[in-house]
N, CA, C, O and the ligand as a Tripos MOL2 file, in Angstrom:
@<TRIPOS>MOLECULE
protein
  321   319    81     0     0
PROTEIN
NO_CHARGES

@<TRIPOS>ATOM
      1 N          92.3360  128.3960  106.7670 N.3       1 MET1
      2 CA         92.7060  127.4600  105.6890 C.3       1 MET1
      3 C          94.1960  127.1320  105.7800 C.2       1 MET1
      4 O          95.0460  128.0230  105.7950 O.2       1 MET1
      5 N          94.4820  125.8660  105.8370 N.am      2 ALA2
      6 CA         95.8790  125.4590  105.9580 C.3       2 ALA2
      7 C          96.4910  125.2420  104.5730 C.2       2 ALA2
      8 O          95.7980  125.0150  103.5810 O.2       2 ALA2
      9 N          97.7830  125.3200  104.5580 N.am      3 THR3
     10 CA         98.4700  125.0220  103.3130 C.3       3 THR3
     11 C          99.4770  123.9140  103.5370 C.2       3 THR3
     12 O          99.9940  123.7430  104.6410 O.2       3 THR3
     13 N          99.7500  123.1690  102.4910 N.am      4 CYS4
     14 CA        100.6950  122.0790  102.5770 C.3       4 CYS4
     15 C         102.1030  122.6370  102.7660 C.2       4 CYS4
     16 O         102.5550  123.4630  101.9730 O.2       4 CYS4
     17 N         102.7910  122.1940  103.8040 N.am      5 PRO5
     18 CA        104.1550  122.6880  104.0250 C.3       5 PRO5
     19 C         105.1170  122.2200  102.9390 C.2       5 PRO5
     20 O         106.1970  122.7840  102.7670 O.2       5 PRO5
     21 N         104.7240  121.2100  102.2270 N.am      6 GLU6
     22 CA        105.6020  120.6520  101.2120 C.3       6 GLU6
     23 C         105.5000  121.4120   99.8890 C.2       6 GLU6
     24 O         106.5100  121.7770   99.2870 O.2       6 GLU6
     25 N         104.2920  121.6390   99.4610 N.am      7 CYS7
     26 CA        104.1240  122.2260   98.1210 C.3       7 CYS7
     27 C         103.2890  123.5020   98.1410 C.2       7 CYS7
     28 O         103.0390  124.0980   97.0930 O.2       7 CYS7
     29 N         102.8610  123.9210   99.3230 N.am      8 ASP8
     30 CA        102.0810  125.1580   99.4440 C.3       8 ASP8
     31 C         100.6890  125.0850   98.8350 C.2       8 ASP8
     32 O         100.0350  126.1100   98.6430 O.2       8 ASP8
     33 N         100.2480  123.9030   98.5400 N.am      9 ALA9
     34 CA         98.8830  123.7940   98.0330 C.3       9 ALA9
     35 C          97.9110  124.0860   99.1600 C.2       9 ALA9
     36 O          98.1850  123.7850  100.3220 O.2       9 ALA9
     37 N          96.8020  124.6590   98.8190 N.am     10 THR10
     38 CA         95.7830  124.9280   99.8290 C.3      10 THR10
     39 C          95.0580  123.6420  100.1690 C.2      10 THR10
     40 O          94.5710  122.9320   99.2890 O.2      10 THR10
     41 N          94.9940  123.3570  101.4530 N.am     11 LEU11
     42 CA         94.3100  122.1560  101.9000 C.3      11 LEU11
     43 C          92.8720  122.4890  102.2310 C.2      11 LEU11
     44 O          92.5880  123.3880  103.0230 O.2      11 LEU11
     45 N          91.9830  121.7580  101.6180 N.am     12 ASP12
     46 CA         90.5740  122.0400  101.8000 C.3      12 ASP12
     47 C          90.0770  121.3530  103.0660 C.2      12 ASP12
     48 O          89.3950  120.3300  103.0070 O.2      12 ASP12
     49 N          90.4250  121.9230  104.1910 N.am     13 LEU13
     50 CA         90.0570  121.3200  105.4630 C.3      13 LEU13
     51 C          89.2650  122.3010  106.3070 C.2      13 LEU13
     52 O          89.5400  123.5000  106.3340 O.2      13 LEU13
     53 N          88.2950  121.7640  106.9820 N.am     14 GLU14
     54 CA         87.5850  122.5770  107.9510 C.3      14 GLU14
     55 C          88.1070  122.2240  109.3350 C.2      14 GLU14
     56 O          88.2810  121.0460  109.6480 O.2      14 GLU14
     57 N          88.3550  123.2200  110.1570 N.am     15 PRO15
     58 CA         88.8340  122.9380  111.5170 C.3      15 PRO15
     59 C          87.9040  122.0070  112.2710 C.2      15 PRO15
     60 O          88.3470  121.2610  113.1450 O.2      15 PRO15
     61 N          86.6240  122.0430  111.9450 N.am     16 GLU16
     62 CA         85.6750  121.1700  112.6390 C.3      16 GLU16
     63 C          85.8390  119.7160  112.2300 C.2      16 GLU16
     64 O          85.4050  118.8050  112.9360 O.2      16 GLU16
     65 N          86.4670  119.5110  111.0880 N.am     17 ASP17
     66 CA         86.5490  118.1550  110.5560 C.3      17 ASP17
     67 C          87.8020  117.4200  111.0070 C.2      17 ASP17
     68 O          87.9200  116.2090  110.8170 O.2      17 ASP17
     69 N          88.7140  118.1350  111.5900 N.am     18 VAL18
     70 CA         89.9730  117.4930  111.9480 C.3      18 VAL18
     71 C          90.2930  117.7290  113.4130 C.2      18 VAL18
     72 O          89.7720  118.6450  114.0500 O.2      18 VAL18
     73 N          91.1530  116.8870  113.9170 N.am     19 ASP19
     74 CA         91.6280  117.0330  115.2810 C.3      19 ASP19
     75 C          93.1440  117.0980  115.2630 C.2      19 ASP19
     76 O          93.7910  116.6730  114.3060 O.2      19 ASP19
     77 N          93.6910  117.6320  116.3280 N.am     20 VAL20
     78 CA         95.1420  117.6310  116.4610 C.3      20 VAL20
     79 C          95.6360  116.1950  116.4110 C.2      20 VAL20
     80 O          95.0650  115.2980  117.0340 O.2      20 VAL20
     81 N          96.6980  116.0000  115.6640 N.am     21 GLU21
     82 CA         97.3280  114.6980  115.4430 C.3      21 GLU21
     83 C          96.5930  113.8320  114.4380 C.2      21 GLU21
     84 O          96.9700  112.6810  114.2170 O.2      21 GLU21
     85 N          95.5470  114.3710  113.8270 N.am     22 ASP22
     86 CA         94.9610  113.6650  112.6970 C.3      22 ASP22
     87 C          95.9750  113.6080  111.5710 C.2      22 ASP22
     88 O          96.7450  114.5440  111.3600 O.2      22 ASP22
     89 N          95.9620  112.5110  110.8630 N.am     23 ARG23
     90 CA         96.8850  112.3930  109.7380 C.3      23 ARG23
     91 C          96.1220  112.4520  108.4300 C.2      23 ARG23
     92 O          95.0090  111.9400  108.3060 O.2      23 ARG23
     93 N          96.7380  113.0760  107.4830 N.am     24 LEU24
     94 CA         96.1260  113.1770  106.1720 C.3      24 LEU24
     95 C          97.2320  113.2820  105.1520 C.2      24 LEU24
     96 O          98.4100  113.3690  105.5010 O.2      24 LEU24
     97 N          96.8550  113.2730  103.9080 N.am     25 SER25
     98 CA         97.8790  113.4440  102.8940 C.3      25 SER25
     99 C          97.4570  114.5200  101.9230 C.2      25 SER25
    100 O          96.2720  114.7210  101.6550 O.2      25 SER25
    101 N          98.4360  115.1910  101.4130 N.am     26 CYS26
    102 CA         98.1830  116.2870  100.4960 C.3      26 CYS26
    103 C          97.6980  115.7540   99.1590 C.2      26 CYS26
    104 O          98.3100  114.8650   98.5670 O.2      26 CYS26
    105 N          96.5930  116.3090   98.6980 N.am     27 ASP27
    106 CA         96.0660  115.8730   97.4070 C.3      27 ASP27
    107 C          97.0210  116.2200   96.2810 C.2      27 ASP27
    108 O          97.0530  115.5520   95.2470 O.2      27 ASP27
    109 N          97.7730  117.2400   96.4860 N.am     28 ASP28
    110 CA         98.6040  117.7550   95.4190 C.3      28 ASP28
    111 C          99.9110  116.9890   95.2680 C.2      28 ASP28
    112 O         100.2430  116.5280   94.1760 O.2      28 ASP28
    113 N         100.6540  116.8540   96.3680 N.am     29 CYS29
    114 CA        101.9680  116.2330   96.2660 C.3      29 CYS29
    115 C         102.0260  114.8960   96.9810 C.2      29 CYS29
    116 O         103.0290  114.1880   96.8940 O.2      29 CYS29
    117 N         100.9650  114.5470   97.6850 N.am     30 GLY30
    118 CA        100.9170  113.2440   98.3300 C.3      30 GLY30
    119 C         101.7050  113.1580   99.6190 C.2      30 GLY30
    120 O         101.8870  112.0670  100.1600 O.2      30 GLY30
    121 N         102.1730  114.2780  100.1180 N.am     31 ALA31
    122 CA        102.9440  114.2680  101.3570 C.3      31 ALA31
    123 C         102.0670  113.8340  102.5290 C.2      31 ALA31
    124 O         100.8830  114.1650  102.5950 O.2      31 ALA31
    125 N         102.6630  113.0970  103.4400 N.am     32 SER32
    126 CA        101.9450  112.7220  104.6560 C.3      32 SER32
    127 C         101.9740  113.8920  105.6190 C.2      32 SER32
    128 O         103.0350  114.4220  105.9510 O.2      32 SER32
    129 N         100.8110  114.2790  106.0530 N.am     33 LEU33
    130 CA        100.7130  115.4570  106.9070 C.3      33 LEU33
    131 C         100.0370  115.1110  108.2080 C.2      33 LEU33
    132 O          99.2530  114.1660  108.2940 O.2      33 LEU33
    133 N         100.3530  115.8910  109.2160 N.am     34 LYS34
    134 CA         99.7300  115.6950  110.5130 C.3      34 LYS34
    135 C          99.2360  117.0370  111.0090 C.2      34 LYS34
    136 O          99.9230  118.0530  110.9020 O.2      34 LYS34
    137 N          98.0330  117.0200  111.5510 N.am     35 VAL35
    138 CA         97.4670  118.2550  112.0870 C.3      35 VAL35
    139 C          98.1470  118.5640  113.4160 C.2      35 VAL35
    140 O          98.1390  117.7430  114.3330 O.2      35 VAL35
    141 N          98.7230  119.7280  113.5100 N.am     36 ILE36
    142 CA         99.3710  120.1050  114.7670 C.3      36 ILE36
    143 C          98.5750  121.1570  115.5220 C.2      36 ILE36
    144 O          98.8290  121.4090  116.7000 O.2      36 ILE36
    145 N          97.6380  121.7520  114.8640 N.am     37 SER37
    146 CA         96.8170  122.7600  115.5170 C.3      37 SER37
    147 C          95.5400  122.9580  114.7100 C.2      37 SER37
    148 O          95.5480  122.8950  113.4800 O.2      37 SER37
    149 N          94.4500  123.1970  115.4190 N.am     38 THR38
    150 CA         93.2010  123.4120  114.6900 C.3      38 THR38
    151 C          92.7600  124.8680  114.7440 C.2      38 THR38
    152 O          91.8850  125.2800  113.9840 O.2      38 THR38
    153 N          93.3560  125.6450  115.6310 N.am     39 ALA39
    154 CA         92.9960  127.0560  115.7190 C.3      39 ALA39
    155 C          94.2390  127.8930  115.9660 C.2      39 ALA39
    156 O          94.6270  128.0900  117.1170 O.2      39 ALA39
    157 N          94.8630  128.3850  114.9230 N.am     40 PRO40
    158 CA         94.4940  128.2140  113.5210 C.3      40 PRO40
    159 C          94.8720  126.8280  113.0160 C.2      40 PRO40
    160 O          95.7010  126.1350  113.6070 O.2      40 PRO40
    161 N          94.2640  126.4520  111.9410 N.am     41 LEU41
    162 CA         94.5180  125.1480  111.3640 C.3      41 LEU41
    163 C          95.9290  125.0920  110.7720 C.2      41 LEU41
    164 O          96.2800  125.8240  109.8470 O.2      41 LEU41
    165 N          96.7120  124.1910  111.3520 N.am     42 GLU42
    166 CA         98.0900  124.0630  110.8730 C.3      42 GLU42
    167 C          98.4500  122.5990  110.7350 C.2      42 GLU42
    168 O          98.0300  121.7630  111.5340 O.2      42 GLU42
    169 N          99.2200  122.3040  109.7260 N.am     43 VAL43
    170 CA         99.6790  120.9370  109.5340 C.3      43 VAL43
    171 C         101.1800  120.9400  109.3470 C.2      43 VAL43
    172 O         101.7740  121.9520  108.9740 O.2      43 VAL43
    173 N         101.7830  119.8000  109.6100 N.am     44 GLU44
    174 CA        103.2010  119.6730  109.3430 C.3      44 GLU44
    175 C         103.4540  118.3430  108.6610 C.2      44 GLU44
    176 O         102.6030  117.4530  108.6670 O.2      44 GLU44
    177 N         104.6230  118.2210  108.0810 N.am     45 ILE45
    178 CA        104.9880  116.9750  107.4310 C.3      45 ILE45
    179 C         105.0800  115.8730  108.4740 C.2      45 ILE45
    180 O         105.7450  116.0180  109.5000 O.2      45 ILE45
    181 N         104.4100  114.7860  108.1960 N.am     46 ASP46
    182 CA        104.4580  113.6610  109.1130 C.3      46 ASP46
    183 C         105.2380  112.5250  108.4590 C.2      46 ASP46
    184 O         104.7160  111.7990  107.6140 O.2      46 ASP46
    185 N         106.4590  112.3920  108.8560 N.am     47 ASP47
    186 CA        107.2580  111.3320  108.2390 C.3      47 ASP47
    187 C         107.6040  110.2350  109.2380 C.2      47 ASP47
    188 O         108.5990  109.5240  109.0940 O.2      47 ASP47
    189 N         106.7480  110.1170  110.2620 N.am     48 GLU48
    190 CA        107.0300  109.1030  111.2690 C.3      48 GLU48
    191 C         106.7610  107.7030  110.7520 C.2      48 GLU48
    192 O         107.6060  106.8140  110.8540 O.2      48 GLU48
    193 N         105.5990  107.5240  110.2090 N.am     49 ASP49
    194 CA        105.3370  106.2200  109.6050 C.3      49 ASP49
    195 C         104.9200  106.4140  108.1540 C.2      49 ASP49
    196 O         104.3340  107.4290  107.7770 O.2      49 ASP49
    197 N         105.2360  105.4270  107.3760 N.am     50 GLU50
    198 CA        105.0640  105.5930  105.9400 C.3      50 GLU50
    199 C         103.8830  104.8300  105.3930 C.2      50 GLU50
    200 O         103.9040  104.3400  104.2640 O.2      50 GLU50
    201 N         102.8480  104.7370  106.2140 N.am     51 GLU51
    202 CA        101.6560  104.0750  105.7230 C.3      51 GLU51
    203 C         100.9280  105.0250  104.7820 C.2      51 GLU51
    204 O         100.6180  106.1620  105.1380 O.2      51 GLU51
    205 N         100.6720  104.5570  103.6270 N.am     52 ASP52
    206 CA        100.0820  105.4320  102.6300 C.3      52 ASP52
    207 C          98.5640  105.4120  102.6630 C.2      52 ASP52
    208 O          97.9120  106.4340  102.8780 O.2      52 ASP52
    209 N          98.0250  104.2390  102.4490 N.am     53 ASP53
    210 CA         96.5840  104.1890  102.2580 C.3      53 ASP53
    211 C          95.8620  103.4420  103.3580 C.2      53 ASP53
    212 O          94.6330  103.3740  103.3530 O.2      53 ASP53
    213 N          96.5960  102.8830  104.2970 N.am     54 ASP54
    214 CA         95.9460  102.1280  105.3530 C.3      54 ASP54
    215 C          95.9820  102.9200  106.6540 C.2      54 ASP54
    216 O          96.8570  102.7240  107.4980 O.2      54 ASP54
    217 N          95.0370  103.7960  106.7940 N.am     55 LEU55
    218 CA         95.0310  104.6450  107.9720 C.3      55 LEU55
    219 C          93.9710  104.2050  108.9790 C.2      55 LEU55
    220 O          93.4920  104.9990  109.7880 O.2      55 LEU55
    221 N          93.6240  102.9420  108.9110 N.am     56 ASP56
    222 CA         92.6570  102.4460  109.8760 C.3      56 ASP56
    223 C          93.2360  102.4840  111.2880 C.2      56 ASP56
    224 O          94.4380  102.3320  111.5020 O.2      56 ASP56
    225 N          92.3530  102.6860  112.2140 N.am     57 ASP57
    226 CA         92.8170  102.8000  113.5910 C.3      57 ASP57
    227 C          93.3460  101.4780  114.1360 C.2      57 ASP57
    228 O          94.3750  101.4360  114.8110 O.2      57 ASP57
    229 N          92.6310  100.4090  113.8340 N.am     58 ASP58
    230 CA         93.0260   99.1300  114.4180 C.3      58 ASP58
    231 C          93.6210   98.2140  113.3570 C.2      58 ASP58
    232 O          92.8970   97.5240  112.6390 O.2      58 ASP58
    233 N          94.8930   98.2170  113.2710 N.am     59 ASP59
    234 CA         95.5340   97.2430  112.3860 C.3      59 ASP59
    235 C          96.2940   96.2040  113.2080 C.2      59 ASP59
    236 O          97.2700   95.6050  112.7580 O.2      59 ASP59
    237 N          95.8060   96.0200  114.4240 N.am     60 ASP60
    238 CA         96.4470   95.0260  115.2790 C.3      60 ASP60
    239 C          95.9480   93.6220  114.9980 C.2      60 ASP60
    240 O          96.5960   92.6410  115.3630 O.2      60 ASP60
    241 N          94.7940   93.5240  114.3490 N.am     61 GLY61
    242 CA         94.2120   92.2120  114.1210 C.3      61 GLY61
    243 C          93.8780   91.5260  115.4200 C.2      61 GLY61
    244 O          94.1410   90.3370  115.6010 O.2      61 GLY61
    245 N          93.3010   92.2820  116.3120 N.am     62 GLU62
    246 CA         93.0740   91.7720  117.6630 C.3      62 GLU62
    247 C          92.2450   90.4970  117.7020 C.2      62 GLU62
    248 O          92.7670   89.4030  117.9160 O.2      62 GLU62
    249 N          90.9520   90.6590  117.4930 N.am     63 ASP63
    250 CA         90.1270   89.4480  117.5290 C.3      63 ASP63
    251 C          89.6180   89.1370  116.1300 C.2      63 ASP63
    252 O          88.4200   89.1690  115.8470 O.2      63 ASP63
    253 N          90.5480   88.8450  115.3010 N.am     64 GLU64
    254 CA         90.1570   88.6070  113.9290 C.3      64 GLU64
    255 C          89.6320   87.1890  113.7450 C.2      64 GLU64
    256 O          88.6010   86.9750  113.1080 O.2      64 GLU64
    257 N          90.3410   86.2400  114.2990 N.am     65 ASP65
    258 CA         89.9030   84.8530  114.1190 C.3      65 ASP65
    259 C          89.4880   84.2240  115.4460 C.2      65 ASP65
    260 O          89.6300   83.0180  115.6520 O.2      65 ASP65
    261 N          88.9760   85.0630  116.3370 N.am     66 GLU66
    262 CA         88.6090   84.4980  117.6290 C.3      66 GLU66
    263 C          87.1580   84.0420  117.6430 C.2      66 GLU66
    264 O          86.8660   82.8470  117.6890 O.2      66 GLU66
    265 N          86.2550   85.0170  117.6010 N.am     67 ASP67
    266 CA         84.8640   84.5720  117.5340 C.3      67 ASP67
    267 C          84.2050   85.0360  116.2390 C.2      67 ASP67
    268 O          83.3480   85.9190  116.2220 O.2      67 ASP67
    269 N          84.6270   84.4260  115.2070 N.am     68 VAL68
    270 CA         83.9750   84.6480  113.9300 C.3      68 VAL68
    271 C          82.8240   83.6630  113.8240 C.2      68 VAL68
    272 O          83.0040   82.4510  113.9380 O.2      68 VAL68
    273 N          81.6480   84.2080  113.6050 N.am     69 ASP69
    274 CA         80.4940   83.3160  113.5480 C.3      69 ASP69
    275 C          80.2220   82.8580  112.1240 C.2      69 ASP69
    276 O          79.3880   83.4100  111.4060 O.2      69 ASP69
    277 N          80.9380   81.8610  111.7660 N.am     70 ASP70
    278 CA         80.7060   81.2620  110.4500 C.3      70 ASP70
    279 C          79.6910   80.1410  110.5700 C.2      70 ASP70
    280 O          80.0120   78.9670  110.3850 O.2      70 ASP70
    281 N          78.4680   80.5210  110.8820 N.am     71 ASP71
    282 CA         77.4720   79.4870  111.1340 C.3      71 ASP71
    283 C          77.2130   78.6210  109.9180 C.2      71 ASP71
    284 O          77.0340   77.4080  110.0250 O.2      71 ASP71
    285 N          77.1950   79.2490  108.7830 N.am     72 GLU72
    286 CA         76.8670   78.4750  107.5840 C.3      72 GLU72
    287 C          77.8810   77.3760  107.3360 C.2      72 GLU72
    288 O          77.5310   76.2670  106.9320 O.2      72 GLU72
    289 N          79.1260   77.6930  107.5790 N.am     73 GLU73
    290 CA         80.1340   76.6940  107.2910 C.3      73 GLU73
    291 C          80.1980   75.6340  108.3740 C.2      73 GLU73
    292 O          80.4590   74.4650  108.0870 O.2      73 GLU73
    293 N          79.9630   76.0320  109.6100 N.am     74 SER74
    294 CA         80.0810   75.0560  110.6880 C.3      74 SER74
    295 C          78.9050   74.0940  110.7320 C.2      74 SER74
    296 O          78.8980   73.1360  111.5050 O.2      74 SER74
    297 N          77.9090   74.3600  109.8910 N.am     75 GLU75
    298 CA         76.8020   73.3980  109.8100 C.3      75 GLU75
    299 C          77.2640   72.0820  109.2180 C.2      75 GLU75
    300 O          76.7150   71.0180  109.5060 O.2      75 GLU75
    301 N          78.2590   72.1780  108.4060 N.am     76 LEU76
    302 CA         78.8170   70.9580  107.8450 C.3      76 LEU76
    303 C          79.6970   70.3040  108.8940 C.2      76 LEU76
    304 O          80.8510   70.6840  109.0970 O.2      76 LEU76
    305 N          79.1300   69.3320  109.5390 N.am     77 GLU77
    306 CA         79.9000   68.6830  110.5940 C.3      77 GLU77
    307 C          80.9300   67.7390  110.0000 C.2      77 GLU77
    308 O          80.6980   67.0220  109.0260 O.2      77 GLU77
    309 N          82.0610   67.7870  110.6400 N.am     78 GLU78
    310 CA         83.1210   66.9090  110.1450 C.3      78 GLU78
    311 C          83.0880   65.5920  110.8860 C.2      78 GLU78
    312 O          83.6960   65.4410  111.9450 O.2      78 GLU78
    313 N          82.3810   64.6560  110.3250 N.am     79 GLU79
    314 CA         82.3270   63.3420  110.9760 C.3      79 GLU79
    315 C          82.9480   62.3000  110.0610 C.2      79 GLU79
    316 O          82.9030   62.3990  108.8350 O.2      79 GLU79
    317 N          83.5100   61.3310  110.6880 N.am     80 GLU80
    318 CA         84.1070   60.2890  109.8500 C.3      80 GLU80
    319 C          83.4070   58.9660  110.0280 C.2      80 GLU80
    320 O          83.7830   57.9790  109.3960 O.2      80 GLU80
    321 ZN        101.4770  119.1480   99.0870 Zn       81 ZN81
@<TRIPOS>BOND
     1     1     2 1
     2     2     3 1
     3     3     4 2
     4     3     5 am
     5     5     6 1
     6     6     7 1
     7     7     8 2
     8     7     9 am
     9     9    10 1
    10    10    11 1
    11    11    12 2
    12    11    13 am
    13    13    14 1
    14    14    15 1
    15    15    16 2
    16    15    17 am
    17    17    18 1
    18    18    19 1
    19    19    20 2
    20    19    21 am
    21    21    22 1
    22    22    23 1
    23    23    24 2
    24    23    25 am
    25    25    26 1
    26    26    27 1
    27    27    28 2
    28    27    29 am
    29    29    30 1
    30    30    31 1
    31    31    32 2
    32    31    33 am
    33    33    34 1
    34    34    35 1
    35    35    36 2
    36    35    37 am
    37    37    38 1
    38    38    39 1
    39    39    40 2
    40    39    41 am
    41    41    42 1
    42    42    43 1
    43    43    44 2
    44    43    45 am
    45    45    46 1
    46    46    47 1
    47    47    48 2
    48    47    49 am
    49    49    50 1
    50    50    51 1
    51    51    52 2
    52    51    53 am
    53    53    54 1
    54    54    55 1
    55    55    56 2
    56    55    57 am
    57    57    58 1
    58    58    59 1
    59    59    60 2
    60    59    61 am
    61    61    62 1
    62    62    63 1
    63    63    64 2
    64    63    65 am
    65    65    66 1
    66    66    67 1
    67    67    68 2
    68    67    69 am
    69    69    70 1
    70    70    71 1
    71    71    72 2
    72    71    73 am
    73    73    74 1
    74    74    75 1
    75    75    76 2
    76    75    77 am
    77    77    78 1
    78    78    79 1
    79    79    80 2
    80    79    81 am
    81    81    82 1
    82    82    83 1
    83    83    84 2
    84    83    85 am
    85    85    86 1
    86    86    87 1
    87    87    88 2
    88    87    89 am
    89    89    90 1
    90    90    91 1
    91    91    92 2
    92    91    93 am
    93    93    94 1
    94    94    95 1
    95    95    96 2
    96    95    97 am
    97    97    98 1
    98    98    99 1
    99    99   100 2
   100    99   101 am
   101   101   102 1
   102   102   103 1
   103   103   104 2
   104   103   105 am
   105   105   106 1
   106   106   107 1
   107   107   108 2
   108   107   109 am
   109   109   110 1
   110   110   111 1
   111   111   112 2
   112   111   113 am
   113   113   114 1
   114   114   115 1
   115   115   116 2
   116   115   117 am
   117   117   118 1
   118   118   119 1
   119   119   120 2
   120   119   121 am
   121   121   122 1
   122   122   123 1
   123   123   124 2
   124   123   125 am
   125   125   126 1
   126   126   127 1
   127   127   128 2
   128   127   129 am
   129   129   130 1
   130   130   131 1
   131   131   132 2
   132   131   133 am
   133   133   134 1
   134   134   135 1
   135   135   136 2
   136   135   137 am
   137   137   138 1
   138   138   139 1
   139   139   140 2
   140   139   141 am
   141   141   142 1
   142   142   143 1
   143   143   144 2
   144   143   145 am
   145   145   146 1
   146   146   147 1
   147   147   148 2
   148   147   149 am
   149   149   150 1
   150   150   151 1
   151   151   152 2
   152   151   153 am
   153   153   154 1
   154   154   155 1
   155   155   156 2
   156   155   157 am
   157   157   158 1
   158   158   159 1
   159   159   160 2
   160   159   161 am
   161   161   162 1
   162   162   163 1
   163   163   164 2
   164   163   165 am
   165   165   166 1
   166   166   167 1
   167   167   168 2
   168   167   169 am
   169   169   170 1
   170   170   171 1
   171   171   172 2
   172   171   173 am
   173   173   174 1
   174   174   175 1
   175   175   176 2
   176   175   177 am
   177   177   178 1
   178   178   179 1
   179   179   180 2
   180   179   181 am
   181   181   182 1
   182   182   183 1
   183   183   184 2
   184   183   185 am
   185   185   186 1
   186   186   187 1
   187   187   188 2
   188   187   189 am
   189   189   190 1
   190   190   191 1
   191   191   192 2
   192   191   193 am
   193   193   194 1
   194   194   195 1
   195   195   196 2
   196   195   197 am
   197   197   198 1
   198   198   199 1
   199   199   200 2
   200   199   201 am
   201   201   202 1
   202   202   203 1
   203   203   204 2
   204   203   205 am
   205   205   206 1
   206   206   207 1
   207   207   208 2
   208   207   209 am
   209   209   210 1
   210   210   211 1
   211   211   212 2
   212   211   213 am
   213   213   214 1
   214   214   215 1
   215   215   216 2
   216   215   217 am
   217   217   218 1
   218   218   219 1
   219   219   220 2
   220   219   221 am
   221   221   222 1
   222   222   223 1
   223   223   224 2
   224   223   225 am
   225   225   226 1
   226   226   227 1
   227   227   228 2
   228   227   229 am
   229   229   230 1
   230   230   231 1
   231   231   232 2
   232   231   233 am
   233   233   234 1
   234   234   235 1
   235   235   236 2
   236   235   237 am
   237   237   238 1
   238   238   239 1
   239   239   240 2
   240   239   241 am
   241   241   242 1
   242   242   243 1
   243   243   244 2
   244   243   245 am
   245   245   246 1
   246   246   247 1
   247   247   248 2
   248   247   249 am
   249   249   250 1
   250   250   251 1
   251   251   252 2
   252   251   253 am
   253   253   254 1
   254   254   255 1
   255   255   256 2
   256   255   257 am
   257   257   258 1
   258   258   259 1
   259   259   260 2
   260   259   261 am
   261   261   262 1
   262   262   263 1
   263   263   264 2
   264   263   265 am
   265   265   266 1
   266   266   267 1
   267   267   268 2
   268   267   269 am
   269   269   270 1
   270   270   271 1
   271   271   272 2
   272   271   273 am
   273   273   274 1
   274   274   275 1
   275   275   276 2
   276   275   277 am
   277   277   278 1
   278   278   279 1
   279   279   280 2
   280   279   281 am
   281   281   282 1
   282   282   283 1
   283   283   284 2
   284   283   285 am
   285   285   286 1
   286   286   287 1
   287   287   288 2
   288   287   289 am
   289   289   290 1
   290   290   291 1
   291   291   292 2
   292   291   293 am
   293   293   294 1
   294   294   295 1
   295   295   296 2
   296   295   297 am
   297   297   298 1
   298   298   299 1
   299   299   300 2
   300   299   301 am
   301   301   302 1
   302   302   303 1
   303   303   304 2
   304   303   305 am
   305   305   306 1
   306   306   307 1
   307   307   308 2
   308   307   309 am
   309   309   310 1
   310   310   311 1
   311   311   312 2
   312   311   313 am
   313   313   314 1
   314   314   315 1
   315   315   316 2
   316   315   317 am
   317   317   318 1
   318   318   319 1
   319   319   320 2
@<TRIPOS>SUBSTRUCTURE
     1 MET1         2 RESIDUE 1 A MET
     2 ALA2         6 RESIDUE 1 A ALA
     3 THR3        10 RESIDUE 1 A THR
     4 CYS4        14 RESIDUE 1 A CYS
     5 PRO5        18 RESIDUE 1 A PRO
     6 GLU6        22 RESIDUE 1 A GLU
     7 CYS7        26 RESIDUE 1 A CYS
     8 ASP8        30 RESIDUE 1 A ASP
     9 ALA9        34 RESIDUE 1 A ALA
    10 THR10       38 RESIDUE 1 A THR
    11 LEU11       42 RESIDUE 1 A LEU
    12 ASP12       46 RESIDUE 1 A ASP
    13 LEU13       50 RESIDUE 1 A LEU
    14 GLU14       54 RESIDUE 1 A GLU
    15 PRO15       58 RESIDUE 1 A PRO
    16 GLU16       62 RESIDUE 1 A GLU
    17 ASP17       66 RESIDUE 1 A ASP
    18 VAL18       70 RESIDUE 1 A VAL
    19 ASP19       74 RESIDUE 1 A ASP
    20 VAL20       78 RESIDUE 1 A VAL
    21 GLU21       82 RESIDUE 1 A GLU
    22 ASP22       86 RESIDUE 1 A ASP
    23 ARG23       90 RESIDUE 1 A ARG
    24 LEU24       94 RESIDUE 1 A LEU
    25 SER25       98 RESIDUE 1 A SER
    26 CYS26      102 RESIDUE 1 A CYS
    27 ASP27      106 RESIDUE 1 A ASP
    28 ASP28      110 RESIDUE 1 A ASP
    29 CYS29      114 RESIDUE 1 A CYS
    30 GLY30      118 RESIDUE 1 A GLY
    31 ALA31      122 RESIDUE 1 A ALA
    32 SER32      126 RESIDUE 1 A SER
    33 LEU33      130 RESIDUE 1 A LEU
    34 LYS34      134 RESIDUE 1 A LYS
    35 VAL35      138 RESIDUE 1 A VAL
    36 ILE36      142 RESIDUE 1 A ILE
    37 SER37      146 RESIDUE 1 A SER
    38 THR38      150 RESIDUE 1 A THR
    39 ALA39      154 RESIDUE 1 A ALA
    40 PRO40      158 RESIDUE 1 A PRO
    41 LEU41      162 RESIDUE 1 A LEU
    42 GLU42      166 RESIDUE 1 A GLU
    43 VAL43      170 RESIDUE 1 A VAL
    44 GLU44      174 RESIDUE 1 A GLU
    45 ILE45      178 RESIDUE 1 A ILE
    46 ASP46      182 RESIDUE 1 A ASP
    47 ASP47      186 RESIDUE 1 A ASP
    48 GLU48      190 RESIDUE 1 A GLU
    49 ASP49      194 RESIDUE 1 A ASP
    50 GLU50      198 RESIDUE 1 A GLU
    51 GLU51      202 RESIDUE 1 A GLU
    52 ASP52      206 RESIDUE 1 A ASP
    53 ASP53      210 RESIDUE 1 A ASP
    54 ASP54      214 RESIDUE 1 A ASP
    55 LEU55      218 RESIDUE 1 A LEU
    56 ASP56      222 RESIDUE 1 A ASP
    57 ASP57      226 RESIDUE 1 A ASP
    58 ASP58      230 RESIDUE 1 A ASP
    59 ASP59      234 RESIDUE 1 A ASP
    60 ASP60      238 RESIDUE 1 A ASP
    61 GLY61      242 RESIDUE 1 A GLY
    62 GLU62      246 RESIDUE 1 A GLU
    63 ASP63      250 RESIDUE 1 A ASP
    64 GLU64      254 RESIDUE 1 A GLU
    65 ASP65      258 RESIDUE 1 A ASP
    66 GLU66      262 RESIDUE 1 A GLU
    67 ASP67      266 RESIDUE 1 A ASP
    68 VAL68      270 RESIDUE 1 A VAL
    69 ASP69      274 RESIDUE 1 A ASP
    70 ASP70      278 RESIDUE 1 A ASP
    71 ASP71      282 RESIDUE 1 A ASP
    72 GLU72      286 RESIDUE 1 A GLU
    73 GLU73      290 RESIDUE 1 A GLU
    74 SER74      294 RESIDUE 1 A SER
    75 GLU75      298 RESIDUE 1 A GLU
    76 LEU76      302 RESIDUE 1 A LEU
    77 GLU77      306 RESIDUE 1 A GLU
    78 GLU78      310 RESIDUE 1 A GLU
    79 GLU79      314 RESIDUE 1 A GLU
    80 GLU80      318 RESIDUE 1 A GLU
    81 ZN81       321 GROUP 0 **** ****
C-alpha cells in the first residue's frame, strides 16, 4: 500500500492496477502523483505537467476533422 508523499494519506491502489509512470492524483490533497515502482508500490510527486483532469492519452487531436463521417449532414447537397 502506497502513501501520498505530500500528505501521507493512504492511497488505495493495487499494484496490479497501475504501471510505472502511471499518473494519478491524491484523493486527499489533490497532489499530482506518478508511480515510480510497483513492487513495492511507490509514488512520487509529479510536478512535470499541471494537467488536472485531462489525462487522456491522445490530446494531439490527430485525425479529429479528417475523416469524420457526417453522413446525415452531407446528404444536404449544397447546390445553387
Ligand atoms: Zn495527498
